[in-house]
DRENPA-936278 format. One line per 8 residues: their letters; for each residue x, y, z of C-alpha. Coordinates in steps of 0.001 Angstrom, whole numbers. Layout:
REM residues N
A = X,Y,Z; ...
This chain:
REM residues 746
MAFFNVIF = 96808,93494,124061; 94958,93182,120740; 97843,91139,119349; 97768,88679,122260; 94000,88357,121923; 94523,87320,118307; 97198,84832,119351; 94807,83389,121943
LLLLVYNA = 92085,83004,119313; 94606,81388,117023; 95512,78853,119709; 91859,78027,120244; 91268,77570,116546; 94232,75300,116021; 93779,73303,119198; 90360,72430,117825
RPSFSSDE = 91751,71300,114449; 91945,67587,113689; 95407,66201,112925; 96416,65289,109359; 95401,61812,108290; 98285,61247,105863; 101067,59058,107214; 103581,61329,105562
LKHFNSTS = 102204,64316,107438; 101165,62680,110708; 103945,64484,112562; 102654,67773,111231; 99952,68085,113896; 97908,71086,114869; 100433,72185,117472; 103393,72291,115093
LRELLISS = 101306,74048,112454; 100201,76604,115011; 103770,77265,116072; 104989,77523,112497; 102280,79983,111487; 102768,82163,114552; 106552,82281,114268; 106394,82937,110502
YEESLQMV = 103937,85774,111031; 105968,87322,113859; 109166,87222,111813; 107442,88675,108772; 105824,91477,110741; 109210,92457,112151; 110853,92355,108697; 108207,94532,107056
DEALHHSR = 108014,97047,109897; 111777,97437,110049; 111878,98086,106296; 109104,100674,106658; 110936,102284,109577; 114049,102550,107413; 111948,104197,104706; 110574,106781,107134
QRRSTASS = 114079,107536,108384; 115314,108069,104846; 112361,110339,104162; 113110,112504,107193; 116789,112850,106316; 116405,113332,102556; 118165,116539,101609; 119052,116677,97935
SMQVFTFL = 116729,118250,95411; 116192,114841,93811; 115634,112990,97065; 112712,115186,98042; 110763,113656,95173; 111279,110230,96682; 108143,110510,98770; 106072,113033,96864
RQTESETT = 103594,110641,95241; 101798,109667,98427; 99068,107082,98469; 96045,107583,100687; 96172,106214,104226; 93697,103442,103350; 95967,102272,100528; 99044,102484,102739
EISRAAEV = 97389,100300,105374; 96262,97731,102810; 99718,97747,101209; 101383,97055,104539; 98925,94260,105270; 99572,92729,101848; 103335,92899,102347; 102994,91147,105714
FQTTLQVL = 100690,88516,104181; 103028,87809,101267; 106142,87793,103460; 104490,85443,105953; 103687,83017,103154; 107262,83154,101924; 108742,82589,105385; 106235,79808,106016
KTRAKQRY = 107099,78201,102696; 110829,78279,103450; 110371,76838,106935; 107984,74118,105783; 110489,73001,103140; 113283,72924,105693; 111297,71050,108320; 108948,68847,106316
KRDVTTPG = 110494,68745,102825; 107150,69766,101364; 105803,72791,99539; 103430,74739,101749; 100815,74766,98971; 100778,70977,98775; 97173,69717,99185; 96603,68754,102793
LLSWEDVE = 99422,70871,104174; 97891,74352,104110; 94108,74765,104384; 91832,77636,103497; 91383,78221,107226; 95141,78666,107517; 95157,81162,104654; 92248,83107,106147
LIAEFSRC = 93986,83241,109500; 97212,84568,107983; 95156,87207,106177; 93417,88138,109422; 96740,88345,111235; 98115,90556,108464; 95025,92790,108755; 93909,92302,105189
PPATHPAV = 90401,93771,104761; 87614,91205,105162; 85419,90293,102227; 82561,92690,101491; 79138,91081,101618; 76553,92158,99004; 74183,93053,101877; 76137,96287,102448
CQHSRLDK = 75048,97439,99000; 71352,97726,99801; 71625,101311,101080; 69183,103474,99128; 71818,106198,98744; 73659,103902,96347; 70681,103902,93964; 71232,107552,93101
YRSISGLC = 74918,108388,93428; 78013,106269,92974; 80137,105698,96073; 83399,107602,96191; 85384,104345,96486; 83514,102529,93713; 82217,100022,96270; 78796,98526,95478
NNRQNPLW = 78690,99717,91891; 77865,96069,91255; 75503,95025,94029; 76290,91296,93833; 80049,91819,93466; 80704,94907,95610; 84455,95054,94975; 84297,95015,91173
GAANTPLV = 85941,98230,90014; 86400,99539,93576; 89541,101245,94856; 92238,99176,96565; 91342,95941,94801; 93503,93752,92531; 94065,94432,88880; 92320,91539,87155
RWLPAEYE = 94097,88925,85077; 92847,88214,81578; 95628,85637,81219; 97387,83810,84078; 100522,85381,85530; 103878,83908,84527; 106065,84191,87615; 109395,82396,87480
DGEREPKG = 108530,80427,90621; 104818,80289,89792; 103934,82517,92744; 105737,85820,93068; 109186,86015,91431; 109134,88277,88335; 110518,87448,84945; 114237,88166,85130
WNRGRLHN = 114370,87715,88917; 116708,84719,88799; 119635,85925,86740; 120728,83254,84328; 117247,81724,84196; 116369,80602,80675; 113104,81393,78935; 112496,79283,75847
GVQLPLPR = 116129,78259,76041; 117596,81780,76270; 117953,84592,78768; 115668,87610,78580; 117393,90776,77348; 117991,93509,79921; 115289,96213,79804; 117917,98952,79548
EVSKQILR = 119434,97271,76492; 115997,97032,74855; 115447,100707,75630; 118746,101802,74135; 118742,99589,71060; 115038,99602,70159; 113105,102345,71883; 115201,105448,72513
SSFKSTED = 114807,108329,70093; 116763,111574,70014; 113952,113395,68218; 110201,113204,67666; 108669,114277,64372; 105155,115713,64372; 102061,115048,62332; 99231,117398,61478
TYSQLLVE = 96254,115170,62340; 95950,115533,66097; 96956,118090,68681; 99163,117469,71686; 95975,117613,73776; 95176,114072,72607; 98349,112878,74320; 97718,114870,77491
WGQYIDHD = 94109,113681,77795; 95372,110112,77577; 97571,110658,80626; 94829,112533,82462; 92163,109880,81911; 94625,107091,82681; 94953,108712,86115; 91178,108367,86460
LTFTPQST = 91381,104616,85835; 94526,103114,87332; 97170,103787,89956; 99458,100910,90880; 101413,102007,93947; 104935,100779,94536; 105967,99009,97711; 105744,101242,100751
ARAAFETG = 109136,99950,101886; 112418,101206,100461; 114601,98476,101957; 114806,94746,101378; 112608,92786,103778; 115066,89926,104156; 118356,91833,104448; 117379,95367,105431
VDCLDSCE = 119624,96787,102697; 118383,100017,101116; 117162,99400,97573; 119088,102473,96434; 122343,100969,97652; 122091,97480,96194; 121831,95780,92828; 120526,92556,94352
NVHPCFPI = 117045,91184,93702; 115535,91023,97192; 111882,91930,97752; 110783,94636,97194; 114001,95646,95349; 114116,94628,91671; 116880,96875,90253; 117357,97471,86533
ETDGVLSG = 120860,96676,85334; 122438,99624,83498; 125714,100775,82031; 126200,103203,84901; 125221,106325,82953; 122019,106868,84896; 122939,105145,88110; 126516,106188,88766
AQGCMAFY = 129002,103535,89782; 126507,100939,90976; 125595,99583,87593; 121866,99491,88260; 118839,101737,88461; 116696,101433,91571; 113302,99857,90978; 110661,99010,93558
RSTPACSI = 108150,96258,92945; 104474,97133,92831; 102748,96580,96140; 100846,93288,96243; 97084,93167,96585; 95635,91974,99867; 93040,89556,98532; 92327,85860,98325
NFESDIGQ = 90553,84193,95427; 88592,81346,96991; 87354,80202,93597; 90753,78791,92638; 93107,76295,94233; 95367,77445,97043; 98428,77637,94802; 96729,80081,92435
ALQRQQLN = 95008,81946,95236; 98313,82746,96898; 99849,84033,93686; 100988,87656,93927; 98572,90162,92380; 98950,93918,92044; 96753,96651,93452; 94719,99306,91722
AITSFIDA = 94601,102001,94407; 91852,104010,92680; 88502,103173,91114; 88552,101556,87679; 85510,103490,86479; 85525,106610,84349; 83978,108465,87276; 86052,111659,87602
SVVYGHTP = 87816,110276,90667; 90705,112264,89242; 88683,115311,90355; 86967,114051,93523; 89298,111394,94938; 88589,107774,95769; 88283,107794,99567; 85881,109649,101888
KLESFLRD = 88813,111349,103608; 90312,112712,100395; 86908,113696,99088; 86214,115701,102246; 89580,117454,101996; 88845,118506,98413; 85375,119890,99195; 84464,123376,100353
LSGLNGKL = 82312,122097,103194; 82327,125368,105112; 80954,127275,102127; 77682,125322,102171; 77488,125647,98399; 78357,122212,97023; 81636,123480,95581; 85178,122187,95677
AVNDRFRD = 87832,123921,97762; 90147,126343,95962; 93545,127848,96670; 93445,130494,99391; 96778,132074,98435; 96805,132576,94683; 94404,133440,91852; 95122,133779,88157
PKGRPYLP = 95394,137233,86504; 91616,137300,85935; 90770,136162,89462; 90034,132554,88596; 90915,129938,91226; 93718,127427,91362; 93766,124023,92995; 94283,123957,96777
FVATLPSA = 97702,123173,98169; 98518,119811,99743; 97893,119510,103462; 101486,118826,104540; 103752,121832,104122; 106359,122646,103028; 105888,120386,100038; 108535,118932,97756
CHQEPEGE = 107698,120689,94502; 110302,122782,92681; 110383,126479,93508; 111194,129634,91583; 114769,130668,92410; 113430,133872,93925; 109970,134793,95090; 107065,133498,97134
RVECFSAG = 106727,129734,97550; 104188,127846,95474; 103471,124480,97070; 102351,121280,95404; 98717,121293,94355; 96162,118817,95649; 93541,117104,93489; 91613,113857,93262
DSRVNEVM = 94780,112139,92027; 98164,112534,93713; 100015,112660,90370; 98602,116097,89545; 101975,117866,89906; 103954,115551,87638; 103804,117867,84625; 102343,121319,83942
TLIALHTL = 99834,119957,81434; 98258,117764,84117; 98015,120744,86456; 96258,122709,83720; 93667,119979,83055; 93012,119410,86760; 92535,123150,87239; 90109,123241,84331
WLREHNRI = 87843,120614,85921; 87993,122163,89380; 86658,125383,87857; 84037,123516,85814; 82671,121781,88898; 82347,125075,90754; 80792,126794,87727; 78117,124110,87385
AEALGHIN = 77541,123892,91150; 76928,127618,91331; 74471,127464,88430; 72556,124505,89881; 72403,126237,93253; 70721,129242,91611; 68371,127101,89504; 67323,124975,92478
GHWSPETV = 67573,127241,95497; 65879,124633,97690; 68625,122065,97141; 70949,121303,100027; 74712,121813,99505; 75032,118022,99471; 72520,117661,96636; 74227,120421,94654
YQETRKII = 77580,118686,95099; 76341,115206,94195; 74348,116334,91160; 77327,118339,89916; 79649,115403,90503; 77278,113199,88515; 77356,115658,85616; 81152,116018,85699
GALHQIIT = 81497,112226,85672; 79219,112029,82632; 81272,114669,80820; 84454,112685,81445; 82763,109583,80029; 81455,111305,76909; 84691,113122,76067; 86705,109947,76596
MRDYVPKI = 84492,107425,74819; 83140,109631,72023; 86029,111998,71297; 89174,110215,72499; 88975,106403,72256; 87923,106189,68549; 90975,108266,67620; 93241,105946,69615
IGPESFEH = 92072,102520,68450; 90463,103556,65154; 86783,103517,64127; 86797,99888,62942; 88282,98581,66190; 85877,100758,68157; 82938,99170,66364; 84393,95662,66697
YIGPYRGY = 85465,95705,70346; 83121,98275,71884; 80120,98872,69646; 76891,100666,70579; 75742,100865,74192; 73020,98345,75053; 72602,99009,78755; 74200,98034,82037
DPSMDPSA = 75458,94458,82188; 75829,93283,85833; 77776,90203,84673; 80574,92402,83250; 83539,92982,85572; 84665,96603,85002; 87888,96233,87003; 91031,97440,85266
SNVFATAA = 93073,94584,83856; 96731,94154,84625; 97771,94133,80981; 95789,97319,80287; 97325,99232,83189; 100840,97882,82815; 101248,97670,79041; 98440,98579,76627
FRFGHATI = 97493,102005,77966; 101156,102898,78250; 101198,103172,74456; 101033,106903,75084; 104613,106939,76317; 105666,106724,72672; 103716,109908,71933; 105292,112119,74603
SPILRRLN = 106767,115314,73216; 110161,116435,74542; 109026,120060,74309; 106173,121993,75940; 105294,125059,73916; 103549,127969,75617; 101542,130141,73264; 100004,133629,73349
ESFQEHEL = 96525,134831,72342; 97470,134449,68650; 98710,130910,69219; 102287,131976,68557; 105357,131508,70743; 104696,133461,73944; 106806,136566,74306; 107292,136135,78058
FPQLRLHN = 107086,132370,78481; 109261,130444,75992; 109055,126743,75331; 110356,124327,77948; 112157,121012,77763; 109896,118385,79262; 112116,117714,82269; 111763,121383,83250
TFFSPWRI = 107995,120951,83579; 108165,118198,86236; 106704,119124,89650; 106701,122839,88893; 103338,124381,89858; 105118,127708,90307; 105440,127950,86524; 101652,127977,86309
VKKGGIEP = 101044,130455,89133; 103913,132836,88340; 104002,132483,84551; 100619,133477,83207; 98199,130856,84570; 96996,127784,82700; 96218,129577,79416; 99730,129536,77830
TLRGIIGT = 100027,125826,78597; 96547,124966,77292; 97103,126968,74113; 100389,125126,73710; 98826,121659,73772; 95889,122730,71582; 98050,124618,69090; 100872,122068,68775
AAPAVSAN = 100727,118983,66580; 101083,115701,68418; 104295,113721,67879; 104066,111161,65122; 103889,107513,66122; 106724,105755,64345; 108632,102551,65006; 111823,104458,64198
TLVAEEVT = 111242,107185,66822; 109449,105570,69716; 110336,107120,73075; 111881,110576,73453; 115220,110882,75231; 113603,113352,77627; 111948,110372,79310; 114651,107752,78721
ERLVVLNV = 117498,109906,80048; 116021,112771,82097; 112867,111433,83719; 112292,112237,87375; 110267,109701,89338; 109240,110020,92906; 111175,107334,94668; 114550,107348,92936
PQYVDLAS = 117090,110139,93580; 118475,110147,90028; 117215,110375,86484; 115638,107168,85238; 114542,105622,81969; 110786,105412,81368; 111112,102709,78722; 113186,100497,81050
LNLQRGRD = 110710,101127,83862; 107800,100011,81691; 109556,96823,80622; 110630,96025,84173; 107123,96744,85482; 105629,94283,83010; 108074,91643,84218; 107411,92573,87857
HALPGYNS = 103702,91896,87198; 104551,88640,85395; 102650,89613,82272; 102632,86896,79606; 104620,87715,76485; 103585,89457,73289; 102649,86244,71465; 100353,85098,74273
WRAFCGLK = 98397,88328,74058; 98196,88179,70273; 96662,84721,70664; 94284,86103,73299; 93081,88662,70767; 92821,86174,67927; 95783,87656,66046; 98426,85777,64089
YIKTLDDL = 101094,84063,66202; 104623,85344,65499; 106966,82436,64674; 109581,83829,62280; 111409,87002,61388; 109130,87360,58365; 106081,87131,60628; 107453,89898,62832
KEVVGAYK = 108395,92025,59848; 104815,91694,58584; 103300,93178,61760; 106091,95710,62382; 106544,96853,58802; 110265,97533,59173; 112699,94711,58459; 115664,96222,60331
LAERILKL = 113561,96866,63412; 112167,93324,63377; 115702,92024,62979; 116977,94058,65947; 114115,92842,68140; 114691,89161,67387; 118445,89576,67734; 117893,90877,71277
YKHPDNID = 115091,88543,72372; 116259,85472,70388; 112786,83892,70634; 109442,85476,69603; 107692,84211,72760; 110084,86230,74936; 109125,89634,73493; 107681,91869,76204
VWLGGLVE = 104057,92752,75514; 104585,96514,75898; 107368,96532,73314; 105559,94219,70919; 102350,96216,71003; 104249,99464,70601; 106100,98550,67397; 103131,97164,65455
NLLPGSRT = 101930,98895,62311; 99175,101356,63193; 95635,100540,62167; 93936,103005,59782; 92774,106119,61607; 94343,105031,64890; 97332,105592,67141; 97770,101913,68008
GPLFACLI = 98380,98607,66302; 96009,95613,66351; 97092,94234,69747; 96732,97427,71774; 93530,98299,69896; 92134,94961,71052; 93247,95285,74683; 92189,98927,75033
GKQMKALR = 88893,98226,73268; 88049,95274,75519; 88884,97319,78609; 86812,100305,77540; 83806,98109,76809; 84115,96566,80281; 84417,100019,81889; 81292,101174,80072
DGDRFWWE = 78996,98141,80184; 79961,97095,83715; 79322,100540,85220; 75893,100834,86832; 76322,104624,86744; 77323,104979,83102; 75726,108186,81851; 73560,106364,79298
AKSLFTQQ = 72260,103811,81815; 68535,103630,82400; 67054,106245,84758; 70368,107963,85515; 69512,111073,83486; 66315,112130,81736; 66280,112161,77958; 66348,115969,78021
QKTELLKV = 69410,115925,80237; 71153,113377,77991; 70500,115611,74995; 72150,118491,76812; 75108,116403,78000; 75862,115386,74421; 76574,119029,73608; 79730,118829,75694
SLSRIICD = 83161,119372,74186; 86507,119961,75777; 86563,123185,73773; 83470,124427,75644; 85036,123490,78997; 88100,125539,78057; 85994,128481,76911; 83980,128543,80144
NTDIKEVP = 86917,128353,82512; 89825,130227,80968; 90617,133448,79149; 90936,131606,75830; 88460,133072,73324; 89065,130996,70190; 89344,127207,69936; 89020,124407,67381
ADPFKFGK = 85602,122750,67377; 87381,119502,68266; 90489,120443,70266; 91944,116941,69837; 92375,117683,66121; 95247,119906,65110; 94283,122990,63164; 96026,126119,61943
YPSDYISC = 95293,129434,63592; 93152,131354,62775; 91585,129484,59846; 90702,126341,61801; 89603,128119,64986; 86189,129466,65911; 84967,131914,68516; 83824,130523,71842
NHIPSINL = 80488,132221,71100; 79870,129536,68471; 80706,126528,70645; 77501,124845,71952; 76826,124988,75697; 74906,122682,78013; 71617,124208,79160; 71476,123404,82865
EAWREEKS = 67789,124317,82963; 67250,120637,82157; 68127,120057,85809; 65512,122463,87159; 63386,120780,89783; 59945,122171,90437; 58041,121864,93663; 54305,121510,94139
RGGHTRLG = 52387,123832,96446; 52554,121251,99187; 56328,121445,99154; 56779,118047,97542; 58820,117520,94424; 56906,116986,91251; 57815,114068,89080; 60537,115716,87025
QVLPVPAC = 64142,115641,85977; 65900,115276,89318; 64857,114001,92731; 66613,115500,95769; 68082,113479,98593; 65308,112917,101172; 65452,115183,104200; 66369,112300,106490
KKKKKSYT = 69517,111804,104438; 70651,115432,104725; 72852,114967,107722; 75866,117170,108239; 78349,114441,107327; 76337,112620,104702; 79165,113240,102257; 81277,110543,103880
FL = 79444,107633,102301; 81240,104565,100939
């Protein structure tokens, strides 16, 4: 009935519309427009729902060990609903465009043909979320604690940085049709007079490396923290459908470009006889930019499913539902839920299992099942190192929550939880911005692009940019080690747990639970030198030939995926981004050799791409000469630096912001180190002072007894005799706010 009510409203709206004044469009009256919109929407809804139904059927019948990973990386229900709405919206526009051209020989975005009211109505039909008015941000709760979804961080622009909003564009998208078709969609299409090279060919001829040398500056932890913190900032989900909307053909069974299928052409090695590797387009965002013209507003944008802020959403989630699942609400202690089946050898907790069992994670050939773990980010099980870091922060939250509960016995469980969450978020910010980012972009770039903190800037949009999420912050893929070493108490090869090839660490939580806990893995990434960054050894074969992803039942190539994803998102080319950053434009082979530093490599790149403007931004940024004291070249240093400044200055809850913490508390927070977190939550007794720097054991290691700790007494809240809180470090949530379900705020 709800659908017919909407149709009735639609009829009323369009019966009230005046007819077009143009002679050319006089026949296109309100009635024909109404009919065209309704029929386009109905057809699109059927196409999308049938594709989703096919996907669910495939999920229920998946049987092979690879196919079970097809649906492991689940997005939250809110994201799934928005993704479906966006697919319906985009498909309706495409059907409408095709029909309008057939019937009226005009583009649907022609001025006077499609109005903003039409666009809004299609969005309403598709069930895209309505705009959020700043008035919703006046709740006093949002003065003290950030919302779990990131909503209302900026009071005047509530959606800036929030979950399930579009990745922002720093440069306009370059779709082949101007609206939604990726680069490379129309085979044979020329770019600057030539065809783009196939991503798989670029991977094989430029990027693939059979070995990775190491350097002695940084530890492997620097690489792993990059992946961990990236999962705190961006998650671009792929289309929820696994079949083509227009034809119904399964994307795994076709090499044709039909939305959402955008297969990668291969030589058959990875894909069998088909000659292509399955690739699903990123789900579109369900948003309309009313500040631009209709043509630009309807352009396909991609979704960031999580909050853009460094807010420890990787620990707590980004929706009220997920947050509630991760909390120990029955314990009335402000802690996070822990695993009720397994503990480590010293009785320390593990992450809780996912809600839907049995899960798809690998299992030990014999023995008790160990299901997939659950955390604030659904990618937690991808590799053992991520599991270890997630486990570390679960334990740290519960350690701090317990201490604050003892220090302030009058606090409610909700206050304990929120104050602990605020501290954990601050620790993520400090470790990332102070200890990690300067090593990645170099001290000079840090000073140039980020500089000292000068307070919250409400005019700064902190939303993750498309080029950051899709290209620049994927620089780390060239630093992945093909080997995970597991080390003993003396930081030597573990007697019981030998090193593993990377592909044997995918989706294997049982190796943590059954093989000594998180300590051997953590010692391995602290006590192993990070792979060197070199243009001659860019991406390890472990991830170009043996990578497992969650929606393709065969090994895939990470380098090809990255290149195809950049084209899917219509990112401008390498030269456009160099111009954006004020860097020299590449015109000749000599120019490219100057920024790459290797003549043969520059020659191979131009031989493949044939024109400098066609070079994919991820590849171009990856092969640049590294800046002094950095792990990136000038382009990625610029893009990462600009993004980090936006994340910091545009965050109303940045730890240094006015009135968020007292000066005493800030002094204590600055004592944090990842080494101290490891000492407090594992059985590791000796660590480097800076665990991101590689040191030799035992000369470069110190006892945990000498690593500074945060004194949580700075959070002690004293009460007056009348029972009221004195003006001090922390104010509790007022009693009227302490309702049973107060944790489910925005």
